[in-house]
C-alpha positions in Angstrom: -82.5 -28.3 89.8 -84.6 -25.5 91.4 -86.4 -23.1 89.0 -86.2 -19.5 90.0 -89.1 -17.2 89.3 -88.6 -14.1 87.1 -87.9 -11.6 89.9 -85.2 -13.8 91.4 -83.5 -14.3 88.1 -83.5 -10.5 87.4 -82.0 -9.8 90.8 -79.2 -12.3 90.1 -78.3 -10.8 86.7 -76.1 -7.7 86.9 -75.0 -6.5 83.5 -71.7 -4.8 83.2 -72.7 -2.2 80.6 -69.1 -0.9 80.2 -67.9 -4.4 79.3 -70.8 -5.0 76.9 -70.1 -1.7 75.2 -66.4 -2.4 74.8 -67.2 -5.8 73.3 -69.7 -4.3 70.9 -67.1 -1.6 69.8 -64.5 -4.3 69.3 -66.8 -6.4 67.2 -67.8 -3.4 65.1 -64.1 -2.4 64.5 -63.3 -6.0 63.5 -66.2 -6.0 61.0 -65.1 -2.6 59.7 -61.5 -3.8 59.2 -62.7 -6.9 57.3 -64.8 -4.8 55.0 -62.5 -1.8 54.4 -59.0 -3.1 55.2 -56.5 -2.8 58.0 -54.5 0.3 57.3 -55.8 3.8 56.8 -54.8 4.2 53.2 -56.6 1.1 52.2 -59.7 2.2 54.3 -59.7 5.5 52.5 -59.5 4.0 49.1 -62.2 1.4 49.8 -64.6 3.9 51.3 -64.1 6.3 48.4 -64.9 3.5 46.0 -68.0 2.6 47.9 -69.1 6.2 48.1 -68.7 6.6 44.3 -70.7 3.5 43.6 -73.5 4.7 45.9 -73.6 8.1 44.1 -73.5 6.5 40.6 -76.3 4.0 41.3 -78.3 6.8 43.0 -78.1 9.0 39.9 -78.9 6.0 37.6 -82.0 5.2 39.7 -83.2 8.8 39.7 -82.8 9.0 35.9 -84.6 5.7 35.5 -87.6 6.9 37.7 -87.7 10.3 35.9 -87.9 8.6 32.5 -90.5 6.1 33.6 -92.6 9.0 35.2 -92.2 11.1 32.0 -93.3 8.1 29.8 -96.3 7.3 31.9 -97.5 10.9 32.0 -96.7 12.2 28.5 -96.9 9.2 26.1 -100.3 7.8 25.0 -100.3 4.1 24.5 -102.5 2.8 21.7 -105.3 0.6 23.0 -104.9 1.6 26.7 
């Protein structure tokens, strides 16, 4: 076994970027189908649920931080 130096290895390697891109797109689509479903109605329903959950938890987090901020600025704790 003969070891090649770095320049020889890089000359031998020829990446087919189009094939790599197609494979990445295929993997991404497969992941998307597993998460959201295979048909368009199921995808629409699942993505709508996910969007609503994100909005709900975002509003809850904002309300939580506003309450904490209000309490820390406007309430005097005894002994502190």
